[in-house]
Backbone bond lengths (Angstrom), bond angles and torsions (degrees), N, CA, C in turn:
res aa  C-N    CA-C-N  psi(-1)  N-CA   C-N-CA  omega(-1)  CA-C   N-CA-C  phi
1 M - - - 1.515 - - 1.486 109.44 -
2 T 1.300 115.34 134.70 1.438 118.18 179.56 1.517 109.89 -75.05
3 S 1.418 115.98 155.97 1.420 119.75 178.83 1.482 113.54 -62.62
4 N 1.372 117.95 -28.15 1.445 116.92 176.24 1.485 114.28 -71.53
5 A 1.296 119.90 -33.31 1.488 124.39 171.17 1.454 112.30 -64.76
6 R 1.418 116.76 -33.75 1.420 120.23 179.52 1.418 113.81 -71.49
7 N 1.348 121.55 -21.12 1.461 126.13 -178.56 1.501 114.66 -100.37
8 K 1.381 116.33 3.19 1.403 115.07 175.28 1.567 111.04 -98.62
9 P 1.292 112.90 146.44 1.520 116.54 178.69 1.529 106.01 -59.38
10 R 1.281 114.45 148.86 1.550 117.69 175.72 1.418 105.56 -96.26
11 R 1.360 115.38 137.15 1.456 122.90 -178.19 1.491 108.97 -127.40
12 E 1.315 115.25 123.31 1.488 117.47 171.20 1.483 106.42 -115.13
13 N 1.324 114.72 141.76 1.399 117.10 177.62 1.557 109.80 -116.81
14 H 1.278 113.97 148.34 1.554 119.00 -174.04 1.525 105.62 -119.94
15 I 1.311 118.03 29.60 1.534 116.94 178.96 1.489 111.71 -57.34
16 A 1.315 116.02 -49.38 1.522 114.39 -172.98 1.532 109.65 -64.76
17 K 1.297 117.83 -40.71 1.493 121.35 -175.48 1.580 110.35 -64.60
18 I 1.321 110.59 -48.39 1.498 115.84 178.96 1.501 111.39 -68.39
19 R 1.268 119.97 -42.11 1.544 123.00 175.62 1.497 108.48 -55.83
20 R 1.297 121.31 -45.58 1.494 121.81 -179.33 1.466 109.07 -63.46
21 E 1.378 116.56 -46.13 1.484 123.99 -179.02 1.587 108.91 -53.55
22 N 1.323 116.17 -35.47 1.434 122.22 179.99 1.534 113.77 -87.43
23 G 1.305 120.89 5.99 1.389 131.65 177.90 1.540 111.85 66.30
24 L 1.317 120.30 34.26 1.415 122.99 -177.76 1.509 111.33 -114.13
25 S 1.386 111.19 135.50 1.524 110.50 172.55 1.505 109.00 -80.91
26 Q 1.359 113.51 169.91 1.470 118.14 177.91 1.436 112.49 -62.29
27 S 1.350 120.16 -35.21 1.485 120.58 -179.77 1.564 110.21 -70.44
28 A 1.451 115.88 -38.78 1.441 118.16 177.90 1.460 112.21 -63.24
29 L 1.371 119.66 -41.28 1.431 122.58 176.47 1.514 110.52 -59.37
30 A 1.340 114.25 -45.73 1.518 119.05 -178.99 1.508 110.22 -57.43
31 V 1.272 114.77 -40.96 1.609 119.20 -177.53 1.511 105.38 -65.62
32 L 1.303 120.61 -48.70 1.430 125.94 -175.99 1.490 109.60 -60.78
33 V 1.344 118.96 -39.49 1.446 123.24 -174.78 1.593 108.12 -82.55
34 G 1.301 115.08 -30.30 1.558 117.35 178.69 1.477 110.11 94.89
35 V 1.304 116.76 28.82 1.515 121.70 178.02 1.582 106.66 -128.69
36 S 1.333 115.12 171.32 1.461 117.87 173.72 1.497 113.29 -72.96
37 Q 1.319 115.87 165.56 1.352 119.48 -179.23 1.612 107.58 -75.83
38 N 1.385 118.58 -27.92 1.409 119.38 172.94 1.551 112.52 -63.74
39 T 1.349 117.06 -35.47 1.454 119.85 176.29 1.614 112.19 -59.72
40 I 1.328 110.01 -47.24 1.514 112.42 178.56 1.540 110.91 -60.47
41 G 1.330 116.62 -45.38 1.481 121.61 -179.93 1.519 111.99 -61.39
42 N 1.325 114.23 -39.66 1.512 116.28 179.95 1.496 113.24 -70.16
43 I 1.352 117.30 -34.01 1.461 120.63 176.13 1.456 108.48 -67.55
44 K 1.393 119.11 -43.46 1.407 123.79 -179.06 1.432 111.23 -54.15
45 R 1.393 113.73 -48.55 1.464 118.77 -173.71 1.533 112.99 -80.32
46 G 1.304 117.18 -9.26 1.423 123.31 178.61 1.596 113.51 80.08
47 T 1.322 112.81 20.77 1.503 114.93 177.99 1.544 108.44 -96.04
48 Q 1.289 115.71 -1.97 1.459 118.52 174.48 1.533 109.05 -138.77
49 S 1.309 117.14 133.06 1.410 121.85 178.99 1.574 107.42 -77.39
50 T 1.311 120.15 160.79 1.440 122.32 178.34 1.556 106.10 -120.64
51 T 1.356 115.47 156.84 1.403 120.45 170.96 1.516 109.50 -81.93
52 V 1.359 113.82 160.56 1.499 117.62 -179.32 1.618 106.38 -62.96
53 D 1.299 117.82 -41.49 1.460 121.14 178.72 1.515 109.88 -58.26
54 L 1.294 119.21 -47.30 1.422 121.44 -177.77 1.585 111.67 -65.86
55 A 1.342 115.41 -42.11 1.458 120.38 176.46 1.540 112.00 -62.66
56 L 1.301 118.75 -38.18 1.424 123.53 177.36 1.588 111.56 -67.51
57 K 1.253 116.47 -38.41 1.467 123.42 178.33 1.551 109.23 -63.87
58 I 1.329 112.36 -47.67 1.542 116.59 176.58 1.443 113.00 -59.56
59 A 1.408 115.03 -45.41 1.484 118.14 178.19 1.488 116.94 -61.08
60 L 1.449 113.23 -41.52 1.489 118.25 176.22 1.585 110.77 -63.26
61 I 1.356 116.19 -41.30 1.432 115.35 179.93 1.463 111.96 -63.71
62 L 1.352 116.71 -40.20 1.435 122.41 -176.46 1.541 111.36 -82.57
63 N 1.289 118.39 -7.27 1.468 123.62 176.92 1.529 110.01 64.75
64 V 1.364 115.65 44.57 1.447 118.21 175.38 1.514 110.42 -134.85
65 S 1.273 117.75 168.98 1.529 121.30 175.04 1.535 108.37 -79.77
66 L 1.279 114.64 157.77 1.507 118.31 170.97 1.505 112.62 -57.48
67 D 1.357 118.99 -33.70 1.377 119.86 177.85 1.568 114.33 -68.59
68 E 1.303 112.10 -32.93 1.492 116.22 174.91 1.539 113.02 -70.23
69 L 1.306 113.07 -33.55 1.523 118.59 -176.39 1.507 107.24 -81.20
70 F 1.291 120.86 -44.58 1.441 123.59 178.22 1.496 113.03 -125.27
71 R 1.282 113.38 104.47 1.446 119.27 178.37 1.427 112.49 -80.50
72 I 1.246 122.63 124.30 1.409 127.55 -175.07 1.514 108.62 -118.52
73 S 1.333 116.15 127.17 1.460 120.25 -179.80 1.528 107.86 -122.44
74 K 1.329 113.87 165.40 1.464 120.25 -174.80 1.560 106.74 -66.86
75 P 1.383 116.50 153.66 1.442 118.39 173.77 1.508 110.55 -57.36
76 Q 1.338 113.94 152.75 1.499 120.30 -175.15 1.526 106.47 -58.78
77 S 1.409 118.40 -43.43 1.431 117.19 -176.13 1.593 112.91 -58.53
78 E 1.344 117.45 -32.56 1.445 119.63 178.14 1.478 112.61 -73.47
79 R 1.394 114.26 -36.26 1.484 119.40 178.08 1.579 108.67 -63.87
80 E 1.298 115.07 -41.67 1.522 120.88 -179.86 1.503 111.36 -66.33
81 A 1.353 118.98 -35.57 1.435 125.58 -175.79 1.553 104.93 -70.58
82 E 1.285 114.47 -37.88 1.565 120.23 -178.30 1.524 108.72 -64.95
83 L 1.379 114.40 -41.68 1.451 122.07 -174.23 1.557 105.68 -70.43
84 D 1.348 118.41 -35.10 1.447 117.37 179.18 1.470 115.96 -84.37
85 S 1.292 119.92 -3.54 1.476 121.77 179.73 1.422 112.43 -70.61
86 P 1.229 127.50 149.68 1.441 134.93 174.42 1.581 110.61 -56.22
87 M 1.335 115.35 -35.85 1.471 120.96 -178.23 1.510 111.72 -67.35
88 S 1.327 120.57 -22.39 1.431 120.43 -176.24 1.582 112.89 -90.53
89 H 1.278 116.96 -3.39 1.461 122.21 177.29 1.452 113.83 -94.58
């Protein structure tokens, strides 16, 4: 893993899981959000970033919080530093 990747926050998105739980197809979600099916797929795969407005719209339609939709964790380098600190032992 490159040091650049180690310093980036890790983002997991749960669009597909939550979309399915709501009984929506990817194309139906795209229509409700007002974007193309490709856009929803790209955001889900992480190959396309989303705006805050679009993320909020998806979360509102799926009736979840942004945190539930996009889990964001600390960069790996910060997690490793916390593990190495005397306070964690």
